[in-house]
N, C-alpha and C positions, 0 to 999 in steps of 0.2 A: 504494500500500500504506500502510496506516495504522500509525503508530508506537504500539506497545503500551507501556504504562507498565512500567518496570522495578521490580520489588519486591525489596527486599533482605530477607534473612532471616538472623537470627543466633540461634544455639541458646539464648542466654540470654533472648531475647525471647519464646520460646515459653512459653505460660502453661499451668500444670497446676493446676486448682482455684483459679484466681485468683492463683497464686504463680508467679514465674519459675522456670524449670527449674534455673537456676544456684542459686537460693536453696533449692530443694527438695533438691538434691544436698548443699549445705552443711549443711542440717538433718539429713539422713541421716548424713553424716560425723560431725557433732557427737554424735548419738545413739550411733553405733557407738563413738566414742571414750569416751563415758560408760560404755557397757556393758563395754568393756575395762577401764576403771578399776575398775568394780564387781567384776568377777571377779578382778582383781589384789588388791583389798582382801579379798575373800572367801578367797582362797588364803592370804593372810598373817594372817588373823584367828586368834587363839589358840584360840578355841572352835569353829572349823570342824572337823568330824570328819575323821579320816584317810580314810574312804571317799569323802567329798566331794572332798577334795584329790586323791585318786587319780583320780576321774572328770575333774576339771579338768585334771590333767596328761595324761590320756589324750586329751582334746580338743585340747590344745596340741600334743601329739606327733603326733596324726593329721593336724592341719593342716599341720605342718611336714615330715612324711614325704615323701620324694621319690617314693614309689610309693603306689598306692591298693590297698585290699583288693579293690575291684571295678574292674577295668581300664577306662579311658576308652573303649576301642574297643567295649565292649558298649553298644548303643544305649540311650539314656535312663538306665538304671541307672548306667552308668559316669560320666555327667556329674552325676548327682544324689546320688551317695553322700556327698559332703561336706555337701550341704544337708540330709541326713537324719541322718547319724551324729554330726556335731558338735553340732547342737541337742539330739539325744537324750542325749549325754553331759553336756551342760550341764543338761538337765532332771534327769537322775539326780543330779548334784551338788547341785542345789537341793532335791531331795526328801530327800536325806540330811542337809541342813543345818537346824538349828533356826530357826524363824521369827525369833526375836529377834536372831540373828546376821545374817540376811539384812537385817532392818530396820536394824540398826546400820550395816552396810556401805553400804546405800542412803542413809541419813542422812548419813554421812560424805562420801559421794560428792556429795550435793546441796549440802552445806556448802562443799565445796572448789570447786564450780563457781560458787558465788556467788549 
């Protein structure tokens, strides 16, 4: 019987579009952190309308609620409700906010990241 070569595999060595999977995950985490900072700045900005702040608080509240509006045992919809409702609330918050406020918060965020 012939000895077959043993191939070792490590999850960080897997390439996705020429970039290691570990680096790809780090990039996504950094982008997510940046978005959280942006929404935090938007919530605290004095010119952000109350309606936008309301939608931001709704998104945070829905994310932290121990129960779902659509129970998870309902196939597909139960698992996807957070993926639909939270981005929709964030979209509504951005639509209610003047563009100059959004730009100001994005610029502050970019400056703080270096």
